[in-house]
N, C-alpha and C positions, 0 to 999 in steps of 0.2 A: 074923515076920508079926504077932505079937500087938501089937507096938508100933504098927504101921500101923493096926490095928483100934482100938487104944486112942486113937491120935491123932485118928482120925475121930470117935470117941465124944466126945472132949474138945471138938472143934470144934463138933459138934452141940449139946453141952450149953451151950457158950458162946453159940451162936446162939439157943438157946431161952431162956436167961436174959436175953439182951439184947433179946429180943422185947418190945415194948411191950404193956401190958395190953390196949389197944384192938385191937392186931393179933392178939393171942392169943385173944381172946374174941369177935371180930367174927362168928364162925360162929354164935354164939348168936342174933344178930339174925335171920339167915336161917332158922335152925332154928325160931325162934318164929313167924315168918311161916308156915312150913310147918304148925306145930301149929294156928295160927288158921285156916288154910285147911281143915285136916282137921276141926276143930270145926264150921266152917260147912258143910262138905260132907256130913257124916253125916246131919243132919236132911233135907237136900235129897234125898239118895239114898233116903231113906225116904218121900219125898213130902210132907214137912212144910215148908211155906213160912213162913220166919221173918220175912218182910217182905211180907205180902200187900197192904199199903197201896200199895207202889210199883207192883205189878202192876195193882192196881185203878185207880190214877191214870193209868197208861198206856193201859189198855183202856177206861176210862170206865165200868166197872161192877164190882160185887163179883164175887168168884170163884164164888159160888153162882149169881148171875145169868148169868155166863159159861157155867157148866156147864149151866144150864137152857136157855140160848139155843141152844147147839150142842154136844151131847155129843161129837161127833167131834173138833171143834177142841179142846175141853177135854181129851180123852184125849191128843191130840197134844201139847198144852202140858205135861201131866203127864209124858208120856214124856220129852220133852226136859229138863224140869225135873229129873227123877230122874236121867237120864243125865248131866246137868251136874254133879249132886252126886257121882256116881260118878267122873266125870273129876276133880273137885276132890280127891277122896280119893287118886286115883292121883298127881296132880301133887304133892300135899302129901307123900305117901310119898317121892317122889324128891327133893324139896327137903330134907326132913328127913334122908334117908339120905346124900345127897351132902354136905350141910353138916356132918353129924356125923362123917363119915369123911374123905373125900378133901380137902374144903375145909379142914377143921380141920388136916389135915397139911400143907397148903400146896401141893397138887398143882394145877398150872396148868389142866389140863383142867376141873377142878371150878370154878375161877374163871370160865372161859369159859362153862361150862354154866349156872351160876347167874345169868348175865346175863339169862336167861329171866325171872327174877322181876321186875326193874324194867321190862323190855320188856312183859311181860304187863300190869302195872298201868298203864303209860303208854298202852298200847293200849286198856285198859278205860276209862281216863279219856277218851280220844278218843271212844269209843262213848257214854259217859255224856254228854259234851258234846253229842253229836248228839241224845241222848234229851231233853236240856233243851229243845230246840225242840218236842218232842212234849209233854212234861210238865215244867215248870220245877221244881216241888217234888220230883219223883222224882229228877231229875238231880242237884239239889243235895244231897239226902239221901245219895246214893251217892258223890258226887264227893270229899268230904272223906276218908272212910276209904280210898278207892282211892288218892288222892294220898299219904296217910300211908304206906301200904304201899309205894308206888313209891319214895318218898324213903327210907324205911327200907331197902329193898332196895339202893338206891344206896349208902347209908351202909355197909351190911354188906359191900359189895363194895370200896368205896374205902378204908375204914379200914386194911385189911391189905395194901394194894397193894405195899408194900415186902417183904412176906413172899413174894409171888409174883414180884416183879421187884426183887430187891435191887440196891442201887447197886454199881457195879463199882469201889469205891474201896479 
């Protein structure tokens, strides 16, 4: 029985050494996206708006003017803003955990699950393009980073595709 176990270990070792660098470390791309989402989510969950100019261009007034004009709507905005930050933290945690563990090991379910990343950013780009009709400057300032994350997510998923779907040769 030890020979069988040893043979399996030899096959696994050969497979790992034949793995290309970009296949072996593609998980880092997705993990980094998770870290960046986490970094952006923490201030939002604390109510700190790191880009107030975008909100001000969309609503047509400063945040202070918005607060003074209607405290109830401002409180609702703050609630959703902070809740969105908390959601970002949760999503970031799952992206980081899955990419660091199961995706790194080559488990197919993780590959499918992490398709959420480019799908999320492509959806965000669509929403941003709609925002451009409301405020051209706001939409453009958001579109580039969103597209970069979307493309990086696709790269992180497609580089190691042979790890998840090896050729049958």
